[in-house]
C-alpha positions as CSV (number, residue, x, y, z in Angstrom):
1,M,44.5,120.1,-118.8
2,R,46.4,122.7,-116.7
3,P,47.1,121.1,-113.3
4,R,47.4,123.0,-110.0
5,L,48.0,122.1,-106.4
6,V,45.7,123.9,-104.0
7,K,45.2,123.6,-100.3
8,S,41.8,122.6,-98.9
9,Q,40.2,120.8,-96.0
10,R,38.6,117.3,-95.9
11,E,36.0,116.4,-93.3
12,M,35.4,112.8,-92.0
13,E,32.9,112.3,-89.2
14,G,33.5,115.8,-87.8
15,R,37.3,115.6,-88.0
16,F,39.0,118.1,-90.3
17,E,42.2,117.5,-92.1
18,D,44.3,119.9,-94.3
19,V,45.0,118.3,-97.7
20,W,46.6,119.4,-101.0
21,V,44.4,118.9,-104.0
22,L,45.4,118.4,-107.7
23,V,42.9,120.3,-109.7
24,D,42.4,121.2,-113.4
25,E,42.7,125.0,-114.0
26,D,40.5,124.5,-117.1
27,D,37.6,122.9,-115.1
28,D,35.2,125.8,-114.7
29,L,32.0,123.8,-114.2
30,E,29.5,125.7,-112.1
31,T,26.9,124.0,-109.8
32,W,23.7,123.3,-111.7
33,A,21.3,125.9,-110.4
34,E,18.2,125.3,-108.4
35,G,15.4,124.7,-110.9
36,A,17.8,123.9,-113.8
37,E,16.2,121.7,-116.5
38,L,18.1,118.4,-116.0
39,D,17.4,115.2,-118.0
40,V,18.8,112.5,-115.8
41,V,19.9,114.0,-112.4
42,G,17.0,114.1,-110.1
43,K,15.0,111.4,-111.9
44,P,14.5,108.1,-110.1
45,A,16.7,105.3,-111.5
46,T,16.9,101.6,-110.6
47,R,20.3,100.4,-109.6
48,D,22.2,98.7,-112.4
49,D,23.4,96.0,-110.1
50,G,20.1,95.4,-108.4
51,L,19.2,92.2,-110.3
52,L,22.7,90.8,-109.7
53,R,22.4,91.4,-105.9
54,T,18.9,90.2,-105.5
55,S,19.3,87.1,-107.7
56,G,22.5,85.9,-105.9
57,A,24.6,86.4,-109.0
58,A,26.8,89.2,-107.5
59,R,30.1,87.8,-106.2
60,Y,30.9,89.1,-102.8
61,T,34.2,88.5,-101.0
62,V,32.8,85.5,-99.2
63,D,32.0,83.9,-102.6
64,I,35.5,84.1,-104.0
65,A,36.9,80.7,-104.8
66,L,40.4,80.4,-106.3
67,P,42.3,77.3,-107.4
68,G,44.2,75.7,-104.5
69,M,42.6,78.1,-102.0
70,L,43.0,77.4,-98.3
71,H,40.5,78.1,-95.6
72,A,41.5,80.0,-92.4
73,Q,40.1,80.1,-88.9
74,V,41.1,82.2,-85.9
75,L,41.6,81.1,-82.3
76,R,39.9,83.7,-80.2
77,A,39.9,84.5,-76.5
78,P,37.0,82.7,-74.8
79,V,37.1,85.1,-71.9
80,A,37.3,88.9,-71.6
81,R,40.8,89.1,-70.2
82,C,43.5,86.4,-69.9
83,R,47.1,85.4,-70.4
84,V,48.0,82.6,-72.8
85,T,50.3,80.3,-70.8
86,G,50.3,77.4,-73.2
87,L,49.7,77.0,-77.0
88,D,50.7,73.9,-79.0
89,L,51.6,75.4,-82.4
90,E,53.5,72.3,-83.5
91,A,50.5,70.1,-82.9
92,A,48.4,72.4,-85.0
93,R,51.1,72.3,-87.8
94,A,51.0,68.5,-87.6
95,T,47.3,68.3,-88.1
96,P,46.4,66.7,-91.4
97,G,45.5,69.3,-94.0
98,V,47.0,72.3,-92.1
99,R,49.3,74.3,-94.3
100,A,50.2,77.4,-92.2
101,V,49.9,78.4,-88.5
102,L,50.5,81.9,-87.0
103,G,50.9,82.4,-83.3
104,P,51.1,85.4,-81.0
105,D,54.9,85.2,-80.7
106,G,55.5,86.5,-84.3
107,P,56.2,90.1,-85.2
108,F,52.8,90.5,-86.7
109,T,51.3,94.0,-86.1
110,M,48.6,96.3,-87.5
111,R,48.9,100.0,-87.0
112,G,51.7,99.3,-84.5
113,D,49.6,97.0,-82.4
114,A,49.9,93.2,-82.2
115,V,47.2,91.5,-84.3
116,L,47.7,88.2,-82.5
117,T,48.2,88.5,-78.8
118,A,49.2,86.3,-75.9
119,E,47.4,88.7,-73.5
120,P,43.9,89.2,-74.8
121,G,42.1,92.2,-73.4
122,W,38.6,91.4,-74.6
123,A,36.4,88.4,-75.5
124,G,37.1,87.3,-79.0
125,A,40.6,88.8,-79.3
126,P,42.6,86.8,-81.9
127,I,45.4,84.6,-80.4
128,A,46.4,82.4,-83.3
129,A,45.4,81.6,-86.9
130,V,45.4,78.4,-89.0
131,A,45.0,77.9,-92.8
132,A,44.1,74.4,-94.1
133,D,42.8,72.6,-97.1
134,T,39.2,72.5,-95.8
135,P,37.3,74.4,-93.2
136,E,37.1,71.1,-91.2
137,A,40.9,70.7,-91.2
138,A,41.3,74.3,-90.1
139,A,38.9,73.7,-87.2
140,A,40.9,70.6,-86.3
141,G,44.1,72.7,-86.4
142,I,42.5,75.3,-84.1
143,A,41.5,72.5,-81.6
144,A,45.0,71.1,-81.7
145,L,46.4,74.3,-80.4
146,S,44.9,73.3,-77.0
147,P,45.3,76.8,-75.4
148,E,46.0,77.1,-71.7
149,L,44.7,80.3,-70.3
150,E,45.0,82.2,-67.0
151,A,41.8,84.1,-66.6
152,L,41.9,87.7,-65.3
153,A,39.1,89.8,-64.0
154,P,37.2,91.8,-66.6
155,L,37.5,95.6,-66.6
156,E,34.1,96.8,-65.2
157,L,32.6,100.1,-66.2
158,E,31.7,101.7,-62.9
159,A,35.0,100.7,-61.3
160,G,36.8,102.1,-64.3
161,L,35.0,105.4,-63.9
162,E,35.8,105.5,-60.2
163,E,39.5,104.6,-60.9
164,Q,39.6,107.0,-63.9
165,R,40.7,104.2,-66.1
166,F,40.3,106.0,-69.4
167,T,41.4,105.1,-73.0
168,E,42.6,108.7,-73.2
169,E,42.1,111.9,-71.3
170,P,38.5,112.9,-70.8
171,R,37.4,115.8,-73.0
172,E,35.7,119.0,-72.0
173,T,34.6,121.7,-74.4
174,V,33.2,124.9,-72.9
175,R,31.6,127.9,-74.5
176,G,30.6,131.0,-72.4
177,D,29.6,130.5,-68.8
178,P,27.4,127.5,-68.5
179,D,27.4,127.3,-64.7
180,G,26.2,130.9,-64.4
181,A,23.7,130.5,-67.1
182,L,22.2,127.3,-65.7
183,D,22.1,128.8,-62.1
184,G,20.2,131.8,-63.4
185,A,17.9,130.0,-65.8
186,E,14.2,130.7,-65.4
187,V,13.4,127.1,-66.3
188,K,15.8,124.2,-65.9
189,V,15.4,120.5,-66.7
190,E,17.8,117.6,-66.2
191,L,17.6,114.2,-67.9
192,T,19.8,111.1,-67.5
193,C,19.5,108.3,-70.1
194,E,21.5,105.3,-71.2
195,T,21.9,104.4,-74.8
196,P,22.8,100.8,-75.8
197,A,25.8,99.1,-77.3
198,H,24.7,98.7,-80.9
199,V,26.2,96.1,-83.3
200,Q,26.5,96.9,-87.0
201,T,25.3,93.4,-88.1
202,P,26.1,93.6,-91.9
203,L,24.6,90.8,-94.0
204,E,28.1,89.9,-95.3
205,P,30.6,89.4,-92.4
206,H,34.1,90.6,-92.5
207,A,36.0,88.6,-95.1
208,A,39.2,88.6,-97.2
209,V,40.9,86.4,-99.7
210,A,44.6,86.9,-100.4
211,R,46.8,85.6,-103.2
212,W,50.5,86.2,-103.9
213,D,52.0,86.3,-107.4
214,G,55.7,86.6,-106.7
215,D,56.1,89.8,-104.7
216,S,52.7,91.2,-105.8
217,L,49.6,90.8,-103.6
218,T,46.0,90.7,-104.7
219,A,43.4,90.9,-102.0
220,W,39.7,90.6,-102.2
221,V,38.4,92.5,-99.1
222,S,34.9,93.3,-97.8
223,T,35.9,96.8,-96.9
224,Q,34.5,100.3,-97.0
225,G,38.0,101.7,-97.8
226,M,39.9,99.7,-100.4
227,F,42.6,102.4,-100.8
228,D,43.2,102.4,-97.1
229,A,43.3,98.6,-97.2
230,R,45.9,98.8,-100.0
231,R,48.0,101.2,-98.0
232,E,47.9,99.0,-94.9
233,L,48.8,95.9,-96.8
234,A,51.6,97.6,-98.6
235,G,53.0,99.0,-95.3
236,R,52.7,95.6,-93.5
237,F,54.6,93.7,-96.2
238,G,57.1,96.4,-97.3
239,L,55.5,96.8,-100.7
240,G,54.9,99.7,-103.0
241,N,51.3,100.6,-103.7
242,E,51.6,99.4,-107.2
243,Q,52.4,95.9,-105.9
244,V,49.1,95.6,-104.1
245,R,45.7,95.3,-105.7
246,V,42.6,95.4,-103.6
247,I,39.3,94.3,-105.1
248,S,36.0,95.2,-103.4
249,E,33.5,94.9,-106.1
250,Y,30.4,93.9,-104.0
251,I,30.2,94.7,-100.3
252,G,27.3,93.3,-98.3
253,G,27.0,96.2,-95.9
254,G,29.4,97.8,-93.5
255,F,27.8,100.6,-91.6
256,G,31.2,101.8,-90.4
257,A,32.5,98.4,-89.2
258,K,34.7,97.6,-92.2
259,Q,37.5,100.2,-92.3
260,G,40.7,99.5,-94.2
261,A,42.2,96.0,-94.5
262,G,41.0,94.8,-91.1
263,V,42.5,91.9,-89.2
264,E,41.0,89.5,-91.8
265,A,43.0,90.7,-94.8
266,L,46.2,91.1,-92.8
267,L,45.9,87.5,-91.5
268,A,44.9,86.1,-94.9
269,A,47.8,87.7,-96.6
270,E,50.3,86.5,-93.9
271,L,48.9,83.0,-94.0
272,A,49.0,83.0,-97.9
273,R,52.6,84.1,-97.9
274,A,53.5,81.4,-95.4
275,A,51.6,78.6,-97.2
276,G,52.4,79.7,-100.8
277,R,48.7,79.4,-101.7
278,P,45.6,81.7,-101.7
279,V,43.8,81.9,-98.3
280,H,40.2,82.7,-97.6
281,L,39.2,84.0,-94.2
282,A,35.6,85.0,-93.3
283,L,34.0,85.5,-89.9
284,G,31.2,83.3,-88.9
285,R,28.0,85.0,-87.8
286,H,28.8,84.6,-84.1
287,E,32.3,85.9,-84.7
288,E,30.8,88.9,-86.6
289,Q,28.5,89.8,-83.7
290,L,31.3,89.3,-81.2
291,V,34.2,91.1,-82.8
292,G,32.9,92.9,-85.9
293,G,32.3,96.1,-84.0
294,R,29.7,98.2,-82.3
295,R,28.4,101.6,-81.3
296,A,29.4,102.2,-77.6
297,W,27.1,102.2,-74.7
298,T,26.7,105.6,-73.1
299,R,25.2,107.2,-70.0
300,Q,24.5,110.8,-70.5
301,T,23.1,113.5,-68.2
302,V,21.8,116.6,-70.0
303,T,20.9,119.8,-68.2
304,I,19.2,122.6,-70.2
305,G,18.3,126.1,-68.9
306,A,16.0,128.5,-70.7
307,R,14.0,131.7,-70.4
308,R,10.2,131.5,-70.1
309,D,9.9,132.3,-73.8
310,G,11.9,129.2,-74.7
311,T,15.2,130.8,-75.5
312,L,18.1,128.5,-74.4
313,V,20.6,130.1,-72.0
314,G,22.7,127.1,-71.1
315,I,23.4,123.4,-71.8
316,E,25.6,120.9,-70.1
317,V,26.1,117.3,-71.1
318,A,28.2,114.7,-69.2
319,A,28.6,111.5,-71.1
320,V,30.2,108.3,-69.9
321,V,31.2,106.1,-72.8
322,A,32.1,102.4,-72.5
323,M,34.9,102.5,-75.1
324,G,36.1,98.9,-74.9
325,A,39.8,98.3,-75.3
326,A,40.5,101.5,-77.3
327,G,39.1,103.7,-80.1
328,W,38.8,107.4,-80.8
329,I,36.3,109.4,-78.9
330,F,33.2,109.9,-81.1
331,P,31.5,113.4,-81.0
332,V,28.8,112.6,-78.4
333,G,28.8,116.2,-77.3
334,E,28.6,117.7,-80.7
335,P,24.7,118.0,-80.8
336,A,24.8,120.0,-77.5
337,L,27.4,122.3,-78.9
338,S,25.9,122.9,-82.3
339,L,22.3,121.9,-82.8
340,Y,20.6,124.9,-81.2
341,A,21.6,128.5,-80.5
342,C,23.0,128.7,-77.0
343,P,25.8,130.9,-75.8
344,N,26.8,128.8,-72.8
345,V,27.5,125.2,-73.3
346,R,29.7,122.5,-71.6
347,A,30.2,119.0,-73.1
348,M,32.2,116.5,-71.0
349,I,33.1,113.0,-72.4
350,F,34.6,110.3,-70.1
351,P,36.0,107.4,-72.2
352,V,36.1,104.4,-69.9
353,K,38.2,101.4,-70.8
354,T,36.3,98.1,-70.6
355,S,36.8,94.5,-71.7
356,L,35.1,94.6,-75.1
357,R,36.8,95.1,-78.4
358,A,37.5,98.7,-79.2
359,Q,34.4,100.6,-80.3
360,N,34.4,101.5,-84.0
361,A,32.3,103.7,-86.2
362,F,28.6,102.9,-86.6
363,R,26.6,105.1,-88.9
364,A,26.8,108.7,-87.5
365,P,29.0,107.6,-84.6
366,G,28.6,109.8,-81.5
367,V,26.0,112.1,-83.0
368,V,23.3,109.4,-82.8
369,E,24.0,108.9,-79.2
370,G,24.2,112.6,-78.4
371,V,21.0,113.5,-80.3
372,T,19.1,110.6,-78.7
373,V,19.5,112.1,-75.2
374,L,19.6,115.8,-76.0
375,E,16.4,115.7,-78.0
376,Q,14.6,113.9,-75.1
377,A,15.8,116.7,-72.8
378,M,14.5,119.3,-75.3
379,D,11.0,117.7,-75.1
380,E,11.2,117.7,-71.3
381,L,12.0,121.4,-71.5
382,A,9.1,122.0,-73.8
383,L,6.8,120.2,-71.3
384,A,8.1,122.4,-68.5
385,L,7.5,125.5,-70.6
386,E,4.1,124.3,-71.7
387,M,5.4,124.9,-75.3
388,D,5.0,123.0,-78.5
389,P,8.2,120.9,-79.0
390,L,8.6,121.9,-82.6
391,E,8.1,125.5,-81.7
392,L,10.8,125.3,-79.1
393,R,13.2,124.0,-81.7
394,R,12.2,126.7,-84.2
395,T,12.8,129.3,-81.5
396,N,16.4,128.2,-81.0
397,H,17.3,127.9,-84.7
398,I,20.7,129.2,-85.7
399,E,22.3,129.9,-89.1
400,L,26.0,129.6,-88.2
401,D,28.3,127.0,-86.7
402,Q,28.9,128.1,-83.1
403,G,32.2,126.3,-82.8
404,S,33.9,128.1,-85.7
405,G,31.7,131.1,-86.0
406,L,31.4,130.4,-89.7
407,P,28.0,130.4,-91.6
408,Y,26.7,127.1,-92.9
409,S,27.1,126.7,-96.6
410,S,23.4,126.1,-96.7
411,K,20.7,125.3,-94.1
412,R,17.1,124.6,-94.7
413,L,16.2,123.1,-91.4
414,L,13.1,125.3,-90.9
415,A,11.7,124.0,-94.2
416,C,12.3,120.4,-92.9
417,Y,10.3,121.2,-89.7
418,D,7.4,122.7,-91.7
419,R,7.3,119.8,-94.2
420,A,7.6,117.1,-91.6
421,A,4.8,118.7,-89.5
422,E,2.6,118.8,-92.6
423,L,3.2,115.2,-93.6
424,A,2.8,113.8,-90.0
425,G,-0.3,115.8,-89.1
426,W,1.5,117.4,-86.2
427,A,-1.3,119.9,-85.7
428,E,-3.6,117.0,-84.6
429,R,-0.9,115.6,-82.3
430,D,-2.7,116.2,-79.0
431,G,-5.8,114.6,-80.3
432,L,-3.9,111.4,-81.0
433,R,-4.0,110.2,-77.4
434,E,-7.7,110.9,-77.1
435,A,-8.6,109.1,-80.4
436,S,-7.3,105.7,-79.4
437,S,-10.1,103.2,-78.9
438,D,-8.1,99.9,-78.8
439,R,-6.6,100.3,-75.3
440,L,-3.3,101.3,-76.9
441,L,-1.6,104.5,-75.8
442,R,-0.6,106.6,-78.9
443,G,1.8,109.5,-79.1
444,M,3.8,111.5,-81.6
445,G,7.3,112.8,-81.1
446,C,9.9,114.8,-83.1
447,A,13.6,115.2,-83.2
448,T,16.2,117.2,-85.1
449,Q,19.0,115.9,-87.2
450,I,22.5,117.4,-87.7
451,W,25.6,115.8,-89.3
452,W,28.4,116.9,-91.5
453,G,28.4,115.3,-94.9
454,G,30.4,117.8,-97.0
455,G,33.2,115.3,-97.7
456,G,36.1,116.8,-99.6
457,P,39.1,116.0,-101.8
458,P,40.9,114.1,-103.0
459,A,38.7,112.0,-105.3
460,H,39.4,111.2,-109.0
461,A,37.5,109.7,-111.9
462,T,37.9,109.1,-115.6
463,V,35.4,109.0,-118.5
464,R,36.0,107.3,-121.8
465,L,33.6,107.8,-124.8
466,D,33.8,105.3,-127.7
467,A,32.7,105.3,-131.3
468,Q,29.3,103.9,-130.4
469,A,28.7,106.9,-128.1
470,R,28.9,104.7,-125.0
471,A,30.7,106.1,-122.0
472,L,32.7,104.2,-119.3
473,V,33.1,105.9,-116.0
474,T,35.9,104.6,-113.8
475,T,36.0,105.6,-110.1
476,G,37.6,104.6,-106.8
477,I,34.1,103.9,-105.4
478,Q,33.6,100.7,-103.4
479,D,29.7,100.4,-103.5
480,I,28.8,99.0,-100.1
481,G,25.2,98.5,-101.2
482,T,24.0,102.1,-101.5
483,G,23.9,102.4,-105.3
484,T,26.7,105.0,-105.6
485,L,27.9,103.6,-108.9
486,T,24.5,104.2,-110.3
487,S,24.8,107.8,-109.1
488,A,28.1,108.1,-111.0
489,R,26.3,106.9,-114.2
490,I,23.6,109.5,-113.6
491,V,26.0,112.4,-113.1
492,A,28.1,111.4,-116.1
493,A,25.1,110.9,-118.3
494,E,23.7,114.4,-117.4
495,E,27.0,116.1,-118.1
496,L,27.6,114.2,-121.4
497,G,24.1,114.7,-122.6
498,L,23.6,110.9,-123.1
499,P,20.8,108.6,-122.1
500,L,21.5,106.7,-118.9
501,D,21.6,103.4,-120.7
502,R,24.7,104.5,-122.7
503,V,26.7,105.0,-119.6
504,V,28.5,102.3,-117.5
505,A,30.3,102.9,-114.2
506,R,33.0,100.7,-112.6
507,G,34.6,100.8,-109.2
508,G,35.7,98.4,-106.5
509,D,39.2,97.9,-107.7
510,T,42.4,99.8,-106.9
511,A,44.2,98.7,-110.1
512,P,43.2,101.8,-112.1
513,N,44.7,103.9,-109.3
514,L,41.8,106.4,-109.3
515,Y,41.5,107.3,-105.6
516,G,38.2,107.4,-103.9
517,P,37.6,108.0,-100.2
518,V,36.3,105.5,-97.7
519,A,32.6,104.8,-98.1
520,G,31.7,106.3,-94.7
521,G,31.0,109.5,-93.0
522,S,28.5,110.4,-95.8
523,M,31.5,111.2,-98.1
524,T,31.0,109.3,-101.3
525,T,28.4,111.5,-103.1
526,P,29.9,114.9,-102.1
527,A,33.5,113.7,-102.7
528,V,33.3,111.5,-105.8
529,M,30.4,112.8,-107.9
530,P,32.0,116.2,-108.5
531,A,35.1,114.4,-109.9
532,V,32.8,112.3,-112.1
533,R,31.1,115.4,-113.5
534,S,34.5,117.1,-114.0
535,A,35.8,114.1,-116.0
536,A,32.5,114.0,-118.0
537,G,32.8,117.8,-118.6
538,S,36.3,117.3,-120.1
539,V,34.9,114.7,-122.5
540,R,31.9,116.9,-123.4
541,R,34.2,119.8,-124.3
542,T,36.3,117.6,-126.6
543,L,33.2,116.1,-128.2
544,L,31.7,119.6,-128.9
545,S,35.0,120.6,-130.4
546,L,35.1,117.5,-132.7
547,A,31.4,118.1,-133.6
548,A,32.3,121.6,-134.7
549,D,34.9,120.1,-137.1
550,V,32.5,117.5,-138.5
551,L,29.4,119.6,-138.6
552,E,31.1,122.9,-139.5
553,I,29.4,124.9,-136.8
554,A,31.1,126.7,-134.0
555,A,31.3,124.6,-130.8
556,A,29.7,127.5,-128.8
557,D,26.6,127.2,-131.1
558,L,26.0,123.5,-130.2
559,T,24.4,121.7,-127.3
560,I,24.1,118.0,-126.4
561,S,21.2,116.3,-124.7
562,G,19.4,113.0,-124.9
563,G,22.2,111.6,-127.1
564,R,21.7,114.2,-129.8
565,I,23.7,117.2,-130.9
566,R,21.6,120.3,-131.7
567,S,22.4,123.8,-132.9
568,R,21.1,126.5,-130.7
569,D,19.1,128.0,-133.6
570,G,17.2,124.7,-134.1
571,G,18.5,124.1,-137.6
572,L,20.6,121.0,-136.7
573,D,19.6,117.9,-134.8
574,V,21.7,114.7,-135.2
575,D,22.6,111.7,-133.2
576,V,25.9,111.9,-131.3
577,I,27.1,108.9,-133.2
578,E,27.3,111.2,-136.3
579,V,30.4,112.5,-134.6
580,T,31.7,109.7,-132.4
581,G,31.3,107.2,-135.2
582,K,34.2,108.8,-137.0
583,L,36.5,108.0,-134.1
584,G,37.1,104.4,-135.3
585,N,39.2,102.7,-132.6
586,A,40.0,105.9,-130.9
587,T,38.2,107.2,-127.8
588,I,37.6,110.5,-126.1
589,D,39.1,110.4,-122.6
590,G,38.7,112.8,-119.8
591,S,39.9,112.9,-116.2
592,G,38.5,114.8,-113.3
593,A,39.2,115.6,-109.7
594,R,37.1,116.8,-106.8
595,G,37.8,120.5,-106.2
596,P,38.5,122.1,-102.8
597,N,35.8,122.8,-100.3
598,P,34.5,126.3,-100.0
599,E,36.4,128.6,-97.7
600,G,34.5,130.6,-95.1
601,F,31.7,128.0,-94.5
602,R,30.9,124.9,-92.5
603,V,29.1,122.2,-94.5
604,N,26.4,120.3,-92.5
605,T,23.3,118.3,-93.2
606,F,20.0,118.8,-91.4
607,G,16.6,117.2,-91.0
608,C,13.6,116.5,-88.9
609,Q,11.8,113.2,-88.1
610,I,8.4,112.7,-86.5
611,A,7.5,109.3,-85.2
612,Q,4.1,107.9,-84.2
613,V,3.9,105.0,-81.7
614,A,1.4,102.8,-80.1
615,V,2.1,101.4,-76.6
616,D,0.4,98.4,-75.1
617,P,0.3,99.1,-71.4
618,G,-0.5,95.4,-70.6
619,T,2.5,93.9,-72.4
620,G,4.9,96.8,-72.7
621,V,5.2,96.4,-76.4
622,V,6.0,99.6,-78.3
623,T,5.0,99.6,-82.0
624,V,6.2,102.3,-84.4
625,E,3.3,103.0,-86.6
626,R,4.7,105.8,-88.8
627,V,7.9,107.7,-89.3
628,V,8.1,110.9,-91.3
629,A,11.7,111.8,-92.4
630,V,12.5,115.1,-94.1
631,H,16.1,115.9,-94.7
632,D,18.2,118.7,-96.2
633,V,21.2,117.2,-98.0
634,G,21.5,119.5,-101.0
635,R,20.8,118.2,-104.5
636,I,19.3,114.7,-104.8
637,V,21.0,112.8,-107.6
638,N,18.7,109.7,-107.6
639,P,15.5,110.1,-105.6
640,L,14.9,106.3,-105.6
641,A,18.2,105.5,-104.1
642,A,18.0,108.5,-101.7
643,S,14.6,107.3,-100.4
644,S,16.0,103.8,-99.9
645,Q,18.9,105.2,-98.0
646,A,16.6,107.1,-95.7
647,E,14.4,104.1,-95.1
648,G,17.4,102.0,-94.2
649,G,18.6,104.6,-91.7
650,V,15.1,104.8,-90.1
651,I,14.9,101.0,-89.8
652,Q,18.3,100.9,-88.1
653,G,17.1,103.7,-85.8
654,I,14.0,101.7,-84.9
655,G,16.3,98.8,-83.9
656,Y,18.4,101.2,-81.7
657,A,15.2,102.5,-80.1
658,L,13.3,99.3,-79.5
659,C,15.2,96.1,-79.5
660,E,19.0,96.1,-80.4
661,E,21.3,95.9,-77.4
662,L,24.6,94.0,-76.9
663,L,24.5,92.6,-73.4
664,T,27.6,91.6,-71.5
665,D,27.9,89.4,-68.4
666,P,29.4,91.8,-65.9
667,T,31.2,89.0,-64.0
668,T,33.0,87.7,-67.1
669,G,32.9,90.6,-69.5
670,I,31.6,88.2,-72.3
671,P,28.8,89.3,-74.6
672,V,25.9,86.9,-73.9
673,N,23.7,87.6,-77.0
674,G,26.2,87.5,-79.8
675,H,23.9,85.5,-82.1
676,L,21.0,86.7,-84.2
677,D,18.5,84.5,-82.3
678,D,19.3,86.6,-79.2
679,Y,20.5,89.9,-80.7
680,K,17.2,91.3,-82.1
681,V,17.4,93.3,-85.3
682,P,14.2,94.6,-86.9
683,T,12.6,92.4,-89.5
684,I,10.1,93.4,-92.2
685,A,7.3,92.7,-89.6
686,D,8.7,95.6,-87.5
687,V,8.9,98.1,-90.4
688,P,6.2,100.8,-90.2
689,E,5.0,103.2,-92.8
690,I,8.0,105.4,-93.6
691,V,7.3,108.7,-95.4
692,V,10.5,110.3,-96.9
693,D,10.9,113.7,-98.4
694,F,13.8,116.0,-99.1
695,V,14.2,119.8,-99.4
696,D,16.2,119.0,-102.6
697,V,17.8,122.4,-103.1
698,P,21.5,122.3,-104.2
699,D,24.1,123.8,-102.0
700,A,25.5,126.5,-104.3
701,N,28.7,126.7,-102.3
702,L,29.8,123.1,-103.0
703,P,31.8,122.1,-106.0
704,N,29.8,121.7,-109.3
705,L,27.1,119.4,-108.0
706,G,25.6,120.9,-104.8
707,S,25.1,117.5,-103.1
708,K,25.9,116.6,-99.5
709,G,26.1,113.1,-98.0
710,L,23.0,111.1,-97.0
711,G,24.5,107.9,-95.5
712,E,24.4,109.1,-91.8
713,P,21.6,111.6,-91.5
714,P,18.5,109.3,-91.6
715,I,19.6,107.3,-88.5
716,V,20.5,110.3,-86.4
717,P,17.1,111.5,-85.0
718,T,15.0,108.3,-85.2
719,A,15.5,106.9,-81.7
720,A,15.0,110.3,-80.2
721,A,11.7,110.8,-82.1
722,I,10.5,107.4,-81.0
723,A,11.4,108.0,-77.3
724,N,9.6,111.4,-77.4
725,A,6.6,109.7,-79.0
726,F,6.6,107.2,-76.2
727,A,6.8,109.9,-73.6
728,H,3.9,111.8,-75.3
729,A,1.8,108.6,-75.3
730,T,2.4,107.6,-71.7
731,G,3.6,110.6,-69.8
732,R,6.7,108.6,-68.7
733,R,10.3,108.4,-69.6
734,A,12.4,105.3,-69.6
735,G,15.9,105.7,-68.1
736,A,17.5,103.6,-70.9
737,L,17.0,102.5,-74.4
738,P,16.1,100.3,-76.1
739,L,12.4,100.4,-75.1
740,T,12.0,96.7,-74.4
741,P,8.8,95.5,-72.9
742,A,10.5,95.0,-69.5
743,R,11.7,98.6,-69.5
744,V,8.4,99.9,-70.7
745,L,6.5,98.1,-67.9
746,E,9.0,99.4,-65.4
747,A,8.5,103.0,-66.6
748,L,4.7,102.6,-66.6
749,A,4.7,101.2,-63.1
């Protein structure tokens, strides 16, 4: 190995960061070409942990039970804003079974902010924490705190907008002359729509278990970013990275809510240090819905101007975002700036501070909200132009990123339009309304998807091949339920030329110190899988060299596939074990790193979804009957997992469109439906026929694999497609999502 440091960029949810990358000068793997004959990659494979997960044998963080382990609970603010004027910490410490108590007066901070606070700014904010022998004793300790509170008025959205009470300065991005373009447009439409506060609702709540061994800390954390969690814990307690081990073997979903250590791991570690015993802290379901996180509510006004032939001349979007207490401004304006060719665009974002917890990432944050409204406005424009909605989108297709001026590394959106239209029967769309004979109003709507998904370095992996020709892949992946460790097996098996059942992949543990990025932003596949292939390629080269020694044939004249070594002239065909069997107790080891992103390109993913709905005008119930989802995300490593990922995104998008909405009492600032009996997520009874397809052409400009990320893309256009189908069926628009029966009846009236 000849290491080099090179400079590159890493992308995460549209934010770009310069990074230095350690690469191997000898790693010259080229991307498998389109149409390459591959044995394992591109073939459907079941997840190796599927049986463990479905049978209940998988051990999630909430399942960890250690000898002497204490149970922690958190005292949370029962109102949106208040001051703590009294807190009986000593009474809590005197409660039988209580072993440690933390109050807001201690120097306990996370990222510079107090974790426990005497001045909560949102309902559910943590005030104090207790660890005890049993959950019941912990609850008794919380009750003994007997908090005295001075309630303050909640921060209301409209007043905050009027008072310009923002979490940071509003953002305005301008290209060209949007005012002049819109004033001179031959056709102009304006649409205002609200999008809901949307709770991630993972099956496994936020949870952590912490154990100290001298000055070393082991933490089991339900997190999407175990290396970020390690860094935060090490920084909090003044430790080196090598003194902190984070284990995240099985994660029961995150959807953006579980970044880094979280309050749970920091509190568990602090309580464990104070008590001298391991501590378990897991949110209850109501806590999860209250404080786990959410996608922010928005109100957006989109104005689009065009020529009579459908060419866009100007776009303006003004978005009010209910941020909560804080949070970074997600890219709500990005779709208006990049989705369609338009020389004159203005995107304005007003981040209003309110009395909810800070908004956090939820699967394609910002872009879902922006696409949901922009794509409805595009359909309104198509209606004004008397133009087919898909044709309007094709007319304004563009091959470069308008913000940077750089071409896309690959873009096959037009192919997505064509395939989605074919699968959905788009040509018969107008006859759909006339064909309904059951008093239901039927319609079909489309929407376009854009997201990033190129990921980037750093990411590292190792591969070890033993005498039985079995390979162990070790990565920094924390598999949050998407099957990425199975993808690592597939990529390694392909490069090594081994059957899939001879390859095992491990992750979910920082102890090997093989860095992997956070499992978010559609980063894992494009970031980690090239590193896996690089490591496997190193092992393959060594194996061929050893085979040349054993078989007395030049390495260049040998190939490996299906677990067999063959000569190119066909004269030799032996099992790989003929060579590896001579290793004895030795192994062949290889390491790999994710190479730099391509220069001179922007890496994005694209897609099109078409939804068909039925609307009952008597009850206001909207039923999604079918969704066709076609996406361009480069090479598909595992079609089975990719289809499952797309289906999951569509189902979450259906919830966003039809039923999911966190409601807050405006007089108190307290969420009123923070339970699953009131916060309605889709069930299997709500799931329609979902037809998934992919363009499945590798991006030749990406390092050695040609794959982009798929985590975010499937949810991006779903709600917009459903809203457009509703408008096609009824001839009406609702002023807000979700399309609940009450809103539908109001729109129809």
